[in-house]
N, C-alpha and C positions, 0 to 999 in steps of 0.2 A: 170578607170576601181573603181567600189566601192563596198567594201568589209563590212560585218557585221560581226567581228567575237565577238561570244559574247557562254558562260559561264565556268565551273568550272576548265574544263579542261586548264587550261591557260599554260600547258607544248605544245598542241596539238594548241591552238593558236597560243603562239607566233612561231613555228616551222612552218604554214601558212604563216605566217607574212615573216618570213628567209627566204625561200623558195621561195615568189616572188618576196621576192631583185632579190635575186639570176637568178630566171629564164628571168626577166627583163633584169637585167647586173645592172640596180643600182648602183651607187657608192656612194648613203648616199641616209640615211633615215631622214624623221624629226618627234619625239616625240612629242608628250604636251597632257597636260591634258586638259579637259574642262574646270575646272575649273579656269586658269591663259590667256582663249583667248577668244576673244567672234568670232560670225559670223561673221561678215562684216574682220575681219582678214583670218578665216578661208579661205573666200572666197578671197579673193587679193592672199595669197599662192598660191591657188588651180591651180589659174591664174596662179605663178608667173615661169616661166622655168629659168635656170643658164645662165648663160653667153655662156658656149655650148653648148644650146640646149639641155640639160638631163631636166625631167618636172621631177616634183615634187614627190615624195614619200609620203606621213603624214600618218601618224596613228593615233590618237585622243583618246585619253583614257577617256573613259565615267563610268569607276568604281567604282567613290566617288560622281557623278552628283547626287544620291542624288534625290530629288525631282524639280529639278535645269528644269525650261522648255526649252526644247530641238529645238521646233519648229524648233524657227529662223537659228540653225543649220543643220536642215534637209534641209530645204527652202537654205542657202549658198552655200551649196557644189548641190542644182541642175541644170543641165547643164553646167560641169564642166569640161573640156576638156580629149578627151578621155585619149589622150596619162598619165595624171596623173591619178595616184593610192592614192585612201582614202582612209584611211581603220578605220574603227570605231571600237574599242575594247572593252569587258566589262567583270570583270572576274565575273562575276553573269549572267547566264539566263536574255534578257529582258522578257517584258511578251511584247501582242499585244498592249497594249493600251504604251511604247516607241513610241516618234516618230518618231525616226529610223525605227525600226519593221512596224511603220503604215504607214512609205511611202517610204516605200523597194524599190516595182513596180514602182513608182514616179520618184525617179533621180536611178533608175535601178539598183541596190545594188542587190549581193551576200548574201544570206542572210548563215553562216554556225555558225552549234552549236556545241560547246565541250562538252561534255560530260563523266565526269568523268569517269573510269570503272579500276576498282580497278582490274590489274593482277598481283598483287605479294601481297604473304599471308604473316604475320609475323609471321606465325608458321613452315612453311614451315621454311624461312630464318636460323630459331632457332635450327630446325634440321637440315639441313642440318651443321649447324657451328659443333651440338656437334655427326655429324656423324662423321665429320671433310669431311667433301666434299668439298672442298677448291673451285673447281669451282664454282659448284650448287648453295653455299652460296654466293660469291658475286655476281653472277646473281639472285640471289635475293636482297638482300640486293641495288644492283642500281636501278631494277622495284621500290622501295620499296620511296628510297633517287627523282628517275623522281617524283612519283607521291608525291612527297614530307612532306614523314611521318615522323616524330618532333622527330629528332636520339635523344633526351634525353630517347624518347616510346623505338625509339628502344632498342637503350640501357639497360632500366628499364626489358625487355625482356630477351633480355640476361644472364640477372642477377638470374632471373624468370626461367631460365631453369639451370643453375647455381643452382639455389637453391634444383629444384626434384632430380640431381642428388645427389646432396648430401646426401639427406634424403634415395634416393633408393640408393646408396652404403653403409651408415652407416648404413641398415635397423632401421631406425628412426618406430620410430612409427607412426609420424606424415603420413610414406606414409599409413596407411591403411585408411589417412581418403581422396586420393590422387582417381580421381575417376578408373576405372582400365584400359582403356586406357588408360589412361597421368602413370598411373603406367608401362602399360605394357611396353611403352615406355622410360621412363628413368631408368627403369633397363635395356634393353639390350643399353640404351646409353651406362650407368656408366661406361660399361664394356672395354667400352674404354683410360679409367681412374682411376688411384688409387685414394687412399683416402689421402695420400702427394699429387697428383697431387692438386686435388682440391681446396686441402687447402690455397695450393698456387697458387692455379686460384683466390680466394676467397679474399686472401692480396691482389693481383693484381687489381680487380674491387673493391676495396674499393677504395683503392688507387687513380686507375682512377676517378671514381664515385665524392672520394673527390677535384679534379684537376677542374673535368666538370663542378662542380659545386662553383668552386671557382674562375674560368676562366684564370686556367694557363692553360689545354689547350683545343682547340676548339673538338664540336662534328665528329667533318670530320676527324680530325686524332684520337679520342678515338674509334671510332666502329671499323675502319679496325687494329687496335695497338691488341684489346679487341679483335678482332676475328682468326688473329695473335695466340694469343698465347692459345688460346683455342685449334685452329688447330693443335699447335706445340708441346703441351706436350707431 
């Protein structure tokens, strides 16, 4: 069976591949880049079963194909054994001019488009953290990371939230420049913090930011650590 899995939702595409492998109970898969293999080699691999008779499970990544001519590759997989699983994968949506899309019917391929549909909200994540709602905060964080949000951006938004709370807590003149909705929300969230605790958090965040930028700690560690510091104040 041939699949064309394309689109920017790479996590979705990867899940399709893993689920198909699990469904077929195939012990191993071969992942290839189109730049490193010829159509003739692809054809040979698609027809080559292992010593135990297990059919090949091949993933061909064409994400970096650029202007490569792919017609030869599409022709190479025409008529491959039904037991062979051949997956063409791209982290971009393929146009109708793409050789595999254009010949999808001829090569009997199933086309699957994974479009990224954001389910997480960065502002909701920040709100849950400063409202000290641990479970909801980590749910939003997980969704954001699954959607490949930049960890450095996530950290910067935690700093942004801390700044708003501090402005509100100290009744700074800067509060007048905040949008009414943000000002109201920051005031309510600030009730859960003392001025001393916000000063301590600023120090923690500054040190963590410095460590992240110098490679002293990875964002994967820094973000949960900072979340816990905020929630436990």
